[in-house]
C-alpha angles and dihedrals in degrees: 000000000000093000094041096050096031095229145065134042135269120223128188128200129216092266094058096258121135141211131198114208132186119184102165108102092207091056091046091053099040102035116013101042094046091047093055093042090058094037099043117203113243099199137067086282086077089075092049089051092051091051091046090051091050092049091050090051090052092050094048098043095045109048093178101046112221122211092259090055091050090049091051091049091051090052091049090050094049091049092048093054091046113095096222115081118233125193117249 
């Protein structure tokens, strides 16, 4: 993943599982978001991706986060961790 997308890091745990993480906002905007827009997820993860994208947009557009932005981010987080998909 790291070599394919040209960003991020891959971590493995002691059970052989792995995790790909990207923390650089520029990479998220220019590489990760466009990749998943072109290669649309077909599972419930699609809804998590859409909420993540919305949260990233809030963080980028509103450098000083106002209380209403923080509240919206909390709602997005709670919906992402919920197992039932909701339309955005």
